[in-house]
C-alpha positions as a printed NumPy array, in Angstrom:
array([[  58.278,  -43.994, -119.474],
       [  57.016,  -42.557, -116.083],
       [  53.464,  -43.944, -116.875],
       [  54.835,  -47.354, -117.692],
       [  56.784,  -47.476, -114.354],
       [  53.394,  -46.349, -112.619],
       [  51.475,  -49.229, -113.973],
       [  54.081,  -51.58 , -113.057],
       [  54.386,  -50.112, -109.701],
       [  50.744,  -50.531, -109.211],
       [  50.872,  -54.241, -110.003],
       [  53.894,  -54.847, -107.717],
       [  52.386,  -52.967, -104.757],
       [  48.758,  -54.006, -104.51 ],
       [  49.614,  -56.515, -101.771],
       [  51.057,  -54.59 ,  -98.908],
       [  50.775,  -55.779,  -95.232],
       [  51.789,  -54.901,  -91.768],
       [  55.017,  -56.575,  -90.009],
       [  54.746,  -58.591,  -86.957],
       [  57.268,  -60.097,  -84.704],
       [  59.085,  -63.329,  -85.937],
       [  62.355,  -65.349,  -85.859],
       [  62.452,  -65.453,  -89.803],
       [  65.875,  -64.948,  -91.063],
       [  67.459,  -64.368,  -94.635],
       [  70.674,  -62.825,  -95.852],
       [  70.614,  -59.906,  -98.599],
       [  74.198,  -60.315,  -99.915],
       [  76.22 ,  -58.339,  -97.421],
       [  73.127,  -57.595,  -95.31 ],
       [  71.916,  -59.998,  -92.699],
       [  68.215,  -59.845,  -92.12 ],
       [  66.712,  -61.14 ,  -88.901],
       [  63.109,  -60.428,  -88.496],
       [  62.884,  -60.391,  -84.659],
       [  60.907,  -58.46 ,  -82.166],
       [  63.402,  -55.543,  -82.374],
       [  63.615,  -55.488,  -86.08 ],
       [  66.534,  -56.123,  -88.303],
       [  70.237,  -56.67 ,  -88.434],
       [  72.213,  -55.211,  -91.095],
       [  75.722,  -54.41 ,  -91.618],
       [  77.584,  -51.925,  -94.358],
       [  79.771,  -48.914,  -94.448],
       [  79.701,  -44.998,  -95.199],
       [  82.07 ,  -42.166,  -95.262],
       [  80.587,  -38.715,  -95.152],
       [  81.847,  -35.224,  -94.568],
       [  79.863,  -32.789,  -92.71 ],
       [  78.995,  -29.033,  -93.727],
       [  76.117,  -26.807,  -93.213],
       [  73.186,  -26.447,  -90.83 ],
       [  70.365,  -24.234,  -90.051],
       [  68.972,  -21.878,  -87.502],
       [  65.505,  -21.022,  -86.312],
       [  64.091,  -18.542,  -83.869],
       [  60.629,  -17.644,  -82.425],
       [  59.755,  -15.575,  -85.341],
       [  62.553,  -15.867,  -88.002],
       [  62.636,  -19.06 ,  -89.675],
       [  65.035,  -20.114,  -92.424],
       [  65.009,  -22.309,  -95.814],
       [  67.628,  -24.989,  -96.108],
       [  68.417,  -26.079,  -99.532],
       [  70.882,  -28.827, -100.595],
       [  73.812,  -28.301, -102.932],
       [  76.592,  -30.52 , -104.587],
       [  79.17 ,  -28.985, -102.028],
       [  77.012,  -29.681,  -98.682],
       [  77.262,  -33.563,  -98.556],
       [  79.854,  -35.935,  -99.879],
       [  78.685,  -39.538,  -99.67 ],
       [  81.087,  -42.286, -100.707],
       [  79.059,  -45.262, -101.845],
       [  81.037,  -48.545, -100.818],
       [  80.27 ,  -49.775, -104.47 ],
       [  83.065,  -47.369, -105.789],
       [  85.456,  -47.964, -102.951],
       [  87.161,  -51.498, -103.585],
       [  89.33 ,  -50.965, -100.792],
       [  86.212,  -51.368,  -98.446],
       [  85.707,  -54.761,  -99.498],
       [  87.137,  -57.704,  -97.537],
       [  87.953,  -60.869,  -98.898],
       [  84.45 ,  -62.58 ,  -97.82 ],
       [  82.641,  -59.706,  -99.507],
       [  81.696,  -57.963,  -96.397],
       [  82.349,  -54.303,  -95.685],
       [  83.889,  -52.695,  -92.568],
       [  81.329,  -51.386,  -89.964],
       [  81.15 ,  -47.671,  -90.133],
       [  80.474,  -45.395,  -87.164],
       [  78.203,  -43.138,  -89.403],
       [  74.961,  -44.097,  -90.86 ],
       [  72.757,  -42.388,  -93.508],
       [  69.124,  -41.638,  -92.784],
       [  66.944,  -40.575,  -95.912],
       [  63.401,  -39.101,  -95.499],
       [  61.058,  -38.916,  -98.331],
       [  57.564,  -37.739,  -98.306],
       [  55.41 ,  -39.366, -100.935],
       [  54.928,  -37.939, -104.25 ],
       [  51.742,  -36.358, -105.181],
       [  48.699,  -38.606, -104.715],
       [  45.388,  -38.516, -106.573],
       [  43.57 ,  -36.891, -103.861],
       [  46.478,  -34.282, -103.471],
       [  45.661,  -33.481, -106.992],
       [  41.939,  -33.327, -106.227],
       [  42.69 ,  -31.151, -103.104],
       [  40.913,  -33.691, -100.775],
       [  41.761,  -34.581,  -97.34 ],
       [  43.331,  -38.123,  -97.623],
       [  44.637,  -39.239,  -94.29 ],
       [  44.715,  -42.959,  -93.945],
       [  42.616,  -43.587,  -97.07 ],
       [  44.982,  -45.528,  -99.448],
       [  45.379,  -43.49 , -102.567],
       [  47.841,  -43.972, -105.344],
       [  50.386,  -41.523, -106.896],
       [  49.474,  -39.177, -109.824],
       [  51.589,  -39.207, -113.077],
       [  53.282,  -36.153, -111.361],
       [  53.609,  -38.066, -108.152],
       [  55.525,  -40.994, -110.177],
       [  57.886,  -38.534, -111.581],
       [  58.464,  -36.84 , -108.32 ],
       [  59.454,  -40.048, -106.799],
       [  61.784,  -40.997, -109.722],
       [  63.357,  -37.566, -109.239],
       [  63.64 ,  -38.326, -105.727],
       [  65.636,  -41.503, -106.521],
       [  68.072,  -39.699, -108.612],
       [  68.979,  -37.403, -105.85 ],
       [  69.822,  -40.172, -103.426],
       [  71.305,  -42.735, -106.245],
       [  74.61 ,  -42.387, -104.827],
       [  73.82 ,  -42.712, -101.082],
       [  73.987,  -46.172,  -99.794],
       [  70.528,  -47.725,  -98.806],
       [  70.559,  -51.052,  -96.802],
       [  66.893,  -51.156,  -95.887],
       [  63.676,  -49.374,  -96.546],
       [  60.692,  -48.556,  -94.193],
       [  57.569,  -47.352,  -95.422],
       [  53.956,  -46.959,  -94.152],
       [  51.346,  -49.493,  -95.013],
       [  49.734,  -46.996,  -97.643],
       [  50.514,  -47.655, -101.334],
       [  51.472,  -43.927, -102.168],
       [  54.521,  -44.268,  -99.716],
       [  55.418,  -47.641, -100.99 ],
       [  55.276,  -46.594, -104.662],
       [  57.399,  -43.676, -103.92 ],
       [  60.195,  -45.941, -102.258],
       [  59.993,  -48.487, -104.911],
       [  60.214,  -45.858, -107.828],
       [  62.84 ,  -44.017, -106.122],
       [  64.984,  -47.108, -105.976],
       [  64.802,  -47.939, -109.547],
       [  67.159,  -44.97 , -110.012],
       [  69.838,  -46.141, -107.548],
       [  73.305,  -46.731, -108.981],
       [  73.538,  -50.148, -107.134],
       [  70.501,  -51.481, -109.179],
       [  69.287,  -53.427, -106.076],
       [  65.615,  -54.487, -106.068],
       [  63.535,  -53.421, -102.777],
       [  61.483,  -56.404, -101.728],
       [  58.481,  -55.985,  -99.49 ],
       [  58.967,  -58.408,  -96.642],
       [  55.577,  -60.3  ,  -95.971],
       [  55.763,  -61.479,  -92.448],
       [  52.022,  -61.439,  -91.514],
       [  51.514,  -65.411,  -91.395],
       [  53.586,  -68.553,  -91.841],
       [  52.329,  -69.026,  -95.208],
       [  53.161,  -65.641,  -96.457],
       [  56.754,  -66.156,  -94.948],
       [  57.195,  -69.346,  -96.612],
       [  55.761,  -68.215, -100.192],
       [  57.862,  -65.119, -100.256],
       [  61.274,  -66.797,  -99.506],
       [  64.071,  -66.487, -102.115],
       [  66.242,  -69.204, -102.831],
       [  68.984,  -67.862, -104.905],
       [  71.738,  -66.386, -103.07 ],
       [  72.727,  -64.289, -106.178],
       [  69.316,  -62.742, -106.151],
       [  69.337,  -62.013, -102.538],
       [  72.77 ,  -60.048, -102.653],
       [  70.944,  -57.829, -105.226],
       [  67.758,  -57.143, -103.153],
       [  67.032,  -54.679, -100.257],
       [  64.504,  -55.507,  -97.498],
       [  61.363,  -53.168,  -97.35 ],
       [  59.496,  -53.029,  -93.882],
       [  56.042,  -51.56 ,  -93.972],
       [  54.511,  -50.274,  -90.648],
       [  51.153,  -48.649,  -89.965],
       [  52.855,  -46.536,  -87.335],
       [  54.344,  -44.576,  -90.306],
       [  50.843,  -43.843,  -91.718],
       [  49.715,  -40.297,  -92.353],
       [  47.71 ,  -38.955,  -89.322],
       [  44.103,  -40.021,  -89.5  ],
       [  42.018,  -37.274,  -90.437],
       [  38.775,  -38.692,  -89.073],
       [  35.583,  -37.093,  -90.485],
       [  37.485,  -35.038,  -92.919],
       [  38.768,  -37.809,  -95.073],
       [  37.486,  -37.475,  -98.475],
       [  36.193,  -33.939,  -98.068],
       [  37.287,  -30.895, -100.351],
       [  39.824,  -28.655,  -98.487],
       [  38.365,  -25.644,  -99.688],
       [  34.81 ,  -26.458,  -99.351],
       [  35.513,  -27.664,  -95.727],
       [  37.263,  -24.08 ,  -95.085],
       [  33.949,  -22.479,  -96.524],
       [  31.769,  -24.381,  -94.481],
       [  33.551,  -24.569,  -91.089],
       [  35.757,  -21.307,  -91.504],
       [  39.327,  -20.966,  -92.281],
       [  40.411,  -20.682,  -88.689],
       [  38.693,  -23.796,  -87.522],
       [  40.046,  -25.69 ,  -90.341],
       [  43.394,  -24.468,  -89.802],
       [  43.188,  -25.236,  -86.065],
       [  42.532,  -28.938,  -87.084],
       [  45.185,  -29.143,  -89.671],
       [  48.131,  -27.075,  -87.821],
       [  47.644,  -27.204,  -84.215],
       [  49.659,  -29.799,  -82.295],
       [  47.137,  -31.299,  -79.841],
       [  43.679,  -30.526,  -81.514],
       [  42.258,  -33.334,  -83.535],
       [  39.816,  -32.967,  -86.356],
       [  36.424,  -34.536,  -85.52 ],
       [  36.988,  -38.361,  -84.627],
       [  40.621,  -38.099,  -85.95 ],
       [  44.295,  -37.911,  -84.834],
       [  46.196,  -34.638,  -83.549],
       [  49.747,  -34.136,  -84.756],
       [  50.581,  -35.133,  -81.162],
       [  48.825,  -38.336,  -81.33 ],
       [  50.321,  -39.082,  -84.763],
       [  53.768,  -38.263,  -83.287],
       [  53.436,  -40.636,  -80.205],
       [  53.029,  -43.701,  -82.645],
       [  55.585,  -42.728,  -85.375],
       [  58.404,  -41.484,  -82.983],
       [  57.846,  -44.615,  -80.65 ],
       [  58.35 ,  -46.825,  -84.01 ],
       [  61.169,  -44.869,  -84.932],
       [  63.073,  -45.05 ,  -81.599],
       [  62.211,  -48.85 ,  -81.334],
       [  62.742,  -50.176,  -84.577],
       [  64.58 ,  -47.908,  -86.98 ],
       [  67.079,  -45.967,  -84.576],
       [  68.641,  -49.142,  -83.415],
       [  69.56 ,  -50.004,  -87.031],
       [  71.161,  -46.634,  -87.361],
       [  73.15 ,  -47.389,  -84.327],
       [  74.358,  -50.583,  -85.96 ],
       [  75.691,  -48.766,  -88.942],
       [  72.778,  -49.501,  -91.188],
       [  71.805,  -46.881,  -93.783],
       [  68.038,  -46.373,  -93.724],
       [  65.488,  -44.914,  -95.935],
       [  62.028,  -44.002,  -94.885],
       [  59.167,  -43.181,  -97.32 ],
       [  56.19 ,  -41.691,  -95.624],
       [  54.035,  -38.881,  -95.069],
       [  53.754,  -35.297,  -94.314],
       [  52.691,  -35.584,  -90.568],
       [  54.34 ,  -38.831,  -89.72 ],
       [  57.885,  -37.294,  -90.949],
       [  57.26 ,  -34.062,  -89.336],
       [  56.756,  -35.924,  -86.07 ],
       [  60.069,  -37.762,  -86.762],
       [  61.823,  -34.515,  -87.769],
       [  60.539,  -32.77 ,  -84.4  ],
       [  62.233,  -35.599,  -82.662],
       [  65.607,  -35.554,  -84.789],
       [  65.924,  -31.797,  -84.666],
       [  64.546,  -31.38 ,  -81.255],
       [  61.834,  -28.887,  -82.474],
       [  59.218,  -27.474,  -80.114],
       [  55.562,  -28.226,  -80.557],
       [  55.245,  -24.444,  -81.915],
       [  58.126,  -24.999,  -84.382],
       [  56.824,  -28.337,  -85.864],
       [  53.239,  -27.05 ,  -86.531],
       [  54.756,  -24.548,  -89.111],
       [  57.047,  -27.126,  -90.664],
       [  56.113,  -27.998,  -94.432],
       [  57.385,  -30.785,  -96.188],
       [  57.34 ,  -30.729, -100.076],
       [  56.115,  -33.848, -101.878],
       [  59.097,  -36.181, -103.219],
       [  61.837,  -34.251, -101.904],
       [  64.348,  -36.287, -100.134],
       [  66.024,  -35.234,  -96.926],
       [  69.529,  -36.566,  -95.489],
       [  70.589,  -37.07 ,  -92.07 ],
       [  73.694,  -38.46 ,  -90.763],
       [  73.701,  -40.483,  -87.492],
       [  77.063,  -40.009,  -86.034],
       [  78.052,  -40.795,  -82.347],
       [  74.366,  -40.739,  -81.075],
       [  73.635,  -37.468,  -82.849],
       [  71.449,  -36.85 ,  -85.957],
       [  73.143,  -34.286,  -88.059],
       [  70.687,  -32.832,  -90.837],
       [  72.535,  -32.136,  -94.197],
       [  69.727,  -30.94 ,  -96.293],
       [  68.419,  -32.318,  -99.589],
       [  70.671,  -34.004, -101.866],
       [  71.839,  -31.767, -104.953],
       [  68.978,  -31.436, -107.546],
       [  66.808,  -29.008, -109.21 ],
       [  66.455,  -25.635, -107.358],
       [  63.029,  -25.208, -105.607],
       [  61.618,  -22.554, -103.507],
       [  61.614,  -24.453, -100.205],
       [  63.104,  -27.99 ,  -99.715],
       [  62.679,  -27.961,  -96.002],
       [  60.997,  -24.695,  -95.032],
       [  59.309,  -23.104,  -92.28 ],
       [  55.967,  -21.192,  -93.116],
       [  53.711,  -19.079,  -91.304],
       [  50.483,  -19.178,  -93.535],
       [  48.373,  -22.001,  -94.795],
       [  47.259,  -22.039,  -98.364],
       [  43.911,  -23.975,  -98.462],
       [  43.747,  -24.433, -102.157],
       [  47.334,  -25.855, -102.32 ],
       [  46.697,  -29.446, -102.977],
       [  50.111,  -30.789, -103.597],
       [  51.665,  -28.977, -100.443],
       [  49.048,  -30.37 ,  -97.981],
       [  47.892,  -33.754,  -96.612]])
């Protein structure tokens, strides 16, 4: 089944473009979408209770894992009292933010530096995306942001096939007047069962320059583990003709603050499917990590992380309940250059 979904996803996602400014407007059921210079306007509701947390120090870092008791999310679908006569739901003071690193890619499997090369998921990556979808199936999602790379888009699309609301994620094509006209939906019923998906190059993986396509172990043998470790895990030292984490963070965090955070402030529930370094950059901003803390942050492929935005603060709730794994959101001090799925 996963293989069939994989091939279907390939066909669906072959055409993926960047989002530009526009005055285009559509209604997605109780979600009003305006493609304007500052993004979307969407309205919905959420009720969440808070419990849990984490701590970190200069040397001793902790692993945070999710459990069924950590987070209680009430999906408006199962709360008839939230519905008004016109079908709209009351605006909430809380909003959910889901972060998912894409599932394993074909170059993760081959232990190659991927960066901004557009590589699809493996069968394992498809299964990871589907499992991520099961973990978030009860959490409301009003809109989705992904990078412009297909592995992130596949992850978002496949994850949403598991969502209990059964809404269909639709990539918004706003790159030209013709693209906007040809991708319009003329059925109100269909619109109500759809979720807008915004693709943005700013959420792409950091560009690995001349390392892209090289085998990680062979590169470490050639240049030395210390040099490759410096390129991969330092904050401000880029690989040859590539981006440092600092450079990646500048574009990813700026986009998050300008386009995504305002949506959360309006009560919209957002999912971001992106990459190890772009998500590390965003988490650095959300958790107020130092440059030394963020370089040791590891994110597993296909593991969703849930934040609650409330009263101007981001509250990390961990990973929604699912199978036990060694490190959902873990700080590590050492790098394994032969670990394909755990690196970028």
